[in-house]
Kinemage of the C-alpha trace (Angstrom):
@kinemage 1
@onewidth
@group {chain A} dominant
@subgroup {mainchain}
@vectorlist {calphas} color= white
{ca met a 1} P 41.624 -31.321 -55.564
{ca leu a 2} L 40.237 -33.688 -52.577
{ca phe a 3} L 39.933 -30.560 -50.517
{ca leu a 4} L 37.725 -29.058 -53.311
{ca ala a 5} L 35.812 -31.819 -53.672
{ca leu a 6} L 35.014 -32.243 -49.900
{ca cys a 7} L 33.943 -28.535 -49.772
{ca ala a 8} L 31.494 -29.107 -52.926
{ca cys a 9} L 29.999 -31.842 -51.472
{ca thr a 10} L 29.516 -30.333 -47.895
{ca gln a 11} L 25.688 -29.209 -47.149
{ca ile a 12} L 24.652 -26.893 -44.754
{ca thr a 13} L 21.199 -27.112 -43.199
{ca pro a 14} L 19.578 -23.554 -43.157
{ca arg a 15} L 19.162 -22.459 -39.497
{ca ala a 16} L 19.474 -18.723 -39.107
{ca asn a 17} L 16.722 -16.446 -40.029
{ca val a 18} L 19.022 -13.536 -41.689
{ca ser a 19} L 20.420 -12.952 -44.798
{ca tyr a 20} L 23.862 -14.620 -45.540
{ca val a 21} L 26.148 -16.154 -47.877
{ca glu a 22} L 26.761 -19.868 -47.771
{ca arg a 23} L 30.419 -20.807 -47.729
{ca pro a 24} L 30.700 -24.459 -46.501
{ca ser a 25} L 33.417 -25.429 -44.875
{ca ala a 26} L 34.690 -29.206 -44.631
{ca asn a 27} L 36.056 -28.778 -41.341
{ca phe a 28} L 33.739 -30.203 -38.924
{ca asp a 29} L 32.423 -33.529 -37.391
{ca glu a 30} L 29.503 -34.436 -35.681
{ca arg a 31} L 28.496 -33.366 -31.985
{ca arg a 32} L 28.207 -36.460 -29.922
{ca pro a 33} L 26.483 -37.517 -26.758
{ca asn a 34} L 28.409 -37.810 -23.484
{ca phe a 35} L 25.424 -39.065 -21.253
{ca val a 36} L 22.932 -41.623 -21.361
{ca ile a 37} L 19.686 -41.011 -19.364
{ca ile a 38} L 17.261 -44.045 -18.251
{ca his a 39} L 13.843 -43.449 -17.507
{ca his a 40} L 10.797 -45.511 -16.793
{ca thr a 41} L 7.552 -44.697 -18.738
{ca ser a 42} L 4.903 -45.515 -15.853
{ca asn a 43} L 2.954 -47.102 -18.427
{ca asp a 44} L 1.551 -50.735 -18.445
{ca asp a 45} L 2.154 -51.380 -22.066
{ca ala a 46} L 4.605 -50.191 -24.775
{ca glu a 47} L 1.952 -49.107 -27.477
{ca his a 48} L 0.774 -46.440 -24.736
{ca ala a 49} L 4.128 -45.066 -23.963
{ca leu a 50} L 4.831 -45.014 -28.117
{ca ser a 51} L 1.675 -42.816 -28.415
{ca thr a 52} L 2.837 -40.467 -25.772
{ca leu a 53} L 6.479 -40.256 -27.200
{ca thr a 54} L 5.442 -39.444 -30.417
{ca asp a 55} L 2.368 -37.129 -30.053
{ca pro a 56} L 3.368 -33.600 -31.004
{ca leu a 57} L 0.998 -32.253 -28.459
{ca arg a 58} L 2.853 -34.069 -25.617
{ca arg a 59} L 6.084 -32.341 -26.511
{ca val a 60} L 8.058 -35.090 -24.828
{ca ser a 61} L 10.258 -37.880 -26.561
{ca ser a 62} L 13.419 -40.032 -26.173
{ca his a 63} L 15.738 -41.481 -28.346
{ca tyr a 64} L 14.923 -44.949 -27.683
{ca leu a 65} L 12.056 -46.980 -25.948
{ca ile a 66} L 12.674 -50.813 -24.829
{ca ala a 67} L 9.564 -52.739 -24.372
{ca arg a 68} L 9.157 -55.373 -21.720
{ca asp a 69} L 9.740 -58.195 -24.479
{ca gly a 70} L 12.948 -56.404 -25.516
{ca thr a 71} L 12.065 -54.879 -28.451
{ca ile a 72} L 13.988 -51.629 -29.336
{ca tyr a 73} L 12.014 -48.831 -30.684
{ca tyr a 74} L 14.272 -46.030 -32.178
{ca leu a 75} L 12.162 -42.378 -32.050
{ca val a 76} L 14.753 -39.648 -32.506
{ca asp a 77} L 17.848 -39.413 -34.078
{ca glu a 78} L 20.625 -39.722 -31.707
{ca leu a 79} L 22.392 -36.647 -32.781
{ca asp a 80} L 19.216 -34.745 -32.190
{ca arg a 81} L 17.943 -33.185 -29.227
{ca ala a 82} L 15.123 -35.186 -27.709
{ca trp a 83} L 12.976 -33.921 -25.068
{ca his a 84} L 13.081 -36.323 -22.239
{ca ala a 85} L 15.292 -34.735 -19.396
{ca gly a 86} L 13.413 -31.401 -18.990
{ca asp a 87} L 14.753 -29.048 -16.272
{ca ser a 88} L 17.946 -31.104 -15.265
{ca tyr a 89} L 21.440 -30.715 -13.833
{ca trp a 90} L 24.572 -32.894 -13.351
{ca gly a 91} L 28.025 -31.851 -12.391
{ca gly a 92} L 27.531 -28.102 -13.728
{ca ser a 93} L 25.559 -29.016 -16.763
{ca arg a 94} L 21.837 -27.530 -16.681
{ca asp a 95} L 20.779 -28.874 -20.041
{ca leu a 96} L 20.998 -32.507 -20.080
{ca asn a 97} L 18.700 -32.824 -22.968
{ca ser a 98} L 21.628 -31.185 -25.147
{ca ala a 99} L 24.180 -33.725 -24.110
{ca ser a 100} L 22.513 -36.788 -23.497
{ca ile a 101} L 20.651 -39.922 -25.265
{ca gly a 102} L 17.471 -40.589 -23.377
{ca ile a 103} L 16.160 -44.078 -23.245
{ca glu a 104} L 12.755 -45.077 -21.762
{ca leu a 105} L 11.683 -48.440 -20.178
{ca asp a 106} L 8.293 -49.797 -20.601
{ca asn a 107} L 7.731 -50.021 -16.758
{ca asn a 108} L 5.064 -48.949 -14.285
{ca gly a 109} L 7.358 -48.063 -11.922
{ca glu a 110} L 6.472 -50.650 -9.274
{ca glu a 111} L 7.324 -53.981 -11.069
{ca pro a 112} L 10.658 -55.592 -11.643
{ca phe a 113} L 12.262 -54.952 -15.076
{ca ala a 114} L 11.624 -57.774 -17.502
{ca lys a 115} L 14.812 -59.712 -18.235
{ca pro a 116} L 14.548 -59.504 -21.909
{ca gln a 117} L 14.236 -55.551 -21.574
{ca val a 118} L 17.390 -55.430 -19.619
{ca glu a 119} L 19.368 -57.771 -21.699
{ca ser a 120} L 18.423 -55.505 -24.721
{ca leu a 121} L 19.148 -52.226 -22.607
{ca leu a 122} L 22.936 -53.690 -22.048
{ca thr a 123} L 23.363 -54.449 -25.822
{ca leu a 124} L 22.237 -51.004 -26.767
{ca leu a 125} L 24.394 -49.214 -24.111
{ca ala a 126} L 27.366 -51.183 -25.138
{ca asp a 127} L 26.921 -49.911 -29.177
{ca leu a 128} L 26.555 -46.493 -27.540
{ca glu a 129} L 29.474 -46.494 -25.436
{ca glu a 130} L 31.635 -47.868 -28.096
{ca arg a 131} L 30.491 -45.272 -30.646
{ca tyr a 132} L 30.476 -42.224 -28.498
{ca lys a 133} L 32.946 -43.293 -25.783
{ca ile a 134} L 30.908 -42.129 -22.725
{ca pro a 135} L 32.453 -42.201 -19.420
{ca ala a 136} L 31.129 -45.043 -17.393
{ca ala a 137} L 30.295 -42.261 -14.579
{ca asn a 138} L 27.645 -40.451 -17.011
{ca phe a 139} L 25.109 -43.597 -17.294
{ca leu a 140} L 22.434 -41.690 -15.142
{ca gly a 141} L 18.758 -42.131 -14.139
{ca his a 142} L 16.114 -39.322 -14.499
{ca gly a 143} L 15.834 -38.834 -11.039
{ca asp a 144} L 19.700 -38.381 -10.663
{ca val a 145} L 19.502 -35.295 -13.063
{ca ala a 146} L 16.032 -34.213 -11.670
{ca pro a 147} L 15.963 -35.288 -8.250
{ca ala a 148} L 13.547 -32.607 -7.377
{ca arg a 149} L 10.947 -33.658 -9.906
{ca lys a 150} L 11.591 -37.629 -10.915
{ca thr a 151} L 12.067 -40.571 -9.247
{ca asp a 152} L 12.539 -42.653 -12.261
{ca pro a 153} L 13.899 -45.528 -12.999
{ca ser a 154} L 12.468 -46.824 -9.575
{ca arg a 155} L 14.242 -48.526 -6.929
{ca leu a 156} L 13.938 -52.189 -8.453
{ca phe a 157} L 16.117 -50.824 -11.470
{ca pro a 158} L 19.399 -53.032 -11.634
{ca trp a 159} L 22.051 -50.454 -11.376
{ca arg a 160} L 24.796 -52.661 -9.912
{ca arg a 161} L 24.434 -55.029 -12.794
{ca leu a 162} L 24.676 -52.231 -15.316
{ca ala a 163} L 28.017 -50.958 -13.562
{ca glu a 164} L 29.034 -54.388 -13.585
{ca ser a 165} L 29.034 -54.017 -17.334
{ca gly a 166} L 30.766 -50.853 -17.343
{ca phe a 167} L 27.824 -48.423 -17.332
{ca gly a 168} L 27.706 -46.612 -14.242
{ca leu a 169} L 29.473 -46.522 -11.153
{ca trp a 170} L 28.993 -48.959 -8.053
{ca cys a 171} L 30.935 -49.372 -4.756
{ca glu a 172} L 30.877 -52.481 -2.429
{ca pro a 173} L 32.289 -52.680 0.912
{ca pro a 174} L 34.852 -52.536 2.543
{ca tyr a 175} L 34.854 -48.875 1.443
{ca pro a 176} L 38.064 -46.765 1.660
{ca glu a 177} L 38.292 -44.294 4.777
{ca val a 178} L 37.451 -40.825 4.374
{ca ser a 179} L 39.752 -38.184 5.623
{ca gly a 180} L 38.387 -35.307 7.856
{ca glu a 181} L 34.705 -34.825 8.422
{ca pro a 182} L 32.631 -35.733 5.362
{ca asp a 183} L 29.680 -33.052 4.564
{ca thr a 184} L 26.828 -34.727 2.756
{ca ala a 185} L 26.027 -31.681 0.574
{ca thr a 186} L 29.667 -31.402 -0.543
{ca leu a 187} L 29.865 -34.946 -1.484
{ca leu a 188} L 26.519 -35.289 -3.133
{ca ala a 189} L 27.659 -32.034 -5.300
{ca ala a 190} L 31.159 -33.596 -6.040
{ca phe a 191} L 29.555 -36.585 -7.312
{ca gly a 192} L 27.339 -34.342 -9.722
{ca tyr a 193} L 23.962 -34.048 -7.893
{ca asp a 194} L 21.952 -30.816 -7.701
{ca thr a 195} L 21.965 -30.018 -4.223
{ca arg a 196} L 19.841 -26.936 -3.879
{ca asp a 197} L 16.757 -29.356 -2.730
{ca leu a 198} L 19.210 -31.424 -0.529
{ca asp a 199} L 16.472 -33.834 0.580
{ca ala a 200} L 15.738 -34.593 -2.919
{ca ala a 201} L 19.357 -35.179 -3.827
{ca val a 202} L 19.579 -37.519 -0.805
{ca ala a 203} L 16.520 -39.372 -1.767
{ca ala a 204} L 17.980 -39.722 -5.133
{ca phe a 205} L 21.182 -41.103 -4.203
{ca lys a 206} L 19.904 -43.577 -2.042
{ca arg a 207} L 17.203 -44.635 -4.887
{ca his a 208} L 20.210 -45.629 -6.997
{ca phe a 209} L 22.860 -46.852 -4.746
{ca ala a 210} L 21.138 -47.979 -1.465
{ca pro a 211} L 17.764 -49.148 -2.971
{ca ala a 212} L 16.820 -51.114 0.202
{ca asp a 213} L 16.903 -48.297 2.320
{ca thr a 214} L 13.885 -46.345 2.043
{ca ser a 215} L 14.707 -43.647 4.796
{ca asn a 216} L 16.116 -40.241 4.130
{ca glu a 217} L 18.575 -40.335 6.855
{ca val a 218} L 22.134 -40.113 6.016
{ca thr a 219} L 24.416 -42.596 7.773
{ca ala a 220} L 27.857 -42.910 8.450
{ca glu a 221} L 27.855 -45.910 5.856
{ca asp a 222} L 25.956 -43.628 3.162
{ca leu a 223} L 28.892 -41.058 3.568
{ca val a 224} L 31.823 -43.540 2.996
{ca leu a 225} L 30.070 -44.949 -0.042
{ca leu a 226} L 29.281 -41.759 -1.254
{ca asn a 227} L 33.063 -40.954 -0.780
{ca cys a 228} L 33.784 -44.002 -2.442
{ca leu a 229} L 31.782 -43.007 -5.574
{ca val a 230} L 33.409 -39.566 -5.660
{ca val a 231} L 37.021 -41.222 -5.493
{ca lys a 232} L 35.788 -43.723 -8.462
{ca lys a 233} L 34.197 -40.905 -10.317
{ca thr a 234} L 37.449 -38.960 -10.243
{ca leu a 235} L 39.538 -42.126 -11.096
{ca thr a 236} L 37.413 -42.753 -14.060
{ca thr a 237} L 37.037 -39.442 -15.748
{ca asp a 238} L 40.394 -37.682 -15.127
{ca pro a 239} L 42.836 -38.275 -18.380
């Protein structure tokens, strides 16, 4: 009786443009996001960003926008596919929009991120992580997943603080020794970056993990840092 009741209550949203017979099944659950992608808006006020993110003609959106004062705006259902990452790649996935929640931070890209905004972000991330069990390694920036096109959030974004709260990875010296001769492209790819444009991948890595270094030269310390991140990712994502 319970099974029949469940089947009777199951609803199917019409999708296919073909003739079909509906026979709803109760054997399903909701697909869940597995990544969070963080952006900055490049705007000077939240209303401007909201206008852009809700304009049908602009065809860009995110699930959330967090204003400088910490106000969280909910724009797209978490289980729907928002248009925030665009042409993207991470660790083999080439469509981050389909697997992620996008969060825009109201910031022009040249200013520190406001304290109330960061506090609201941490609260939201904690809620998302608890509900969807998103791995720490899967909290990323737009510039990480689209390094040839994007640089957000900027070098001023507090990635270290997020990692200390469990959202993202971080390594501090002394780093573990690297066996053999580490290769930049191999390590970047192992961590998740798209290395087809190697210079862009290096720039994205440094912007995220070595923001004080504005050069695009890969140093020996960069390589041991990157190796540390690869090891940490392996340890935190393996069952």
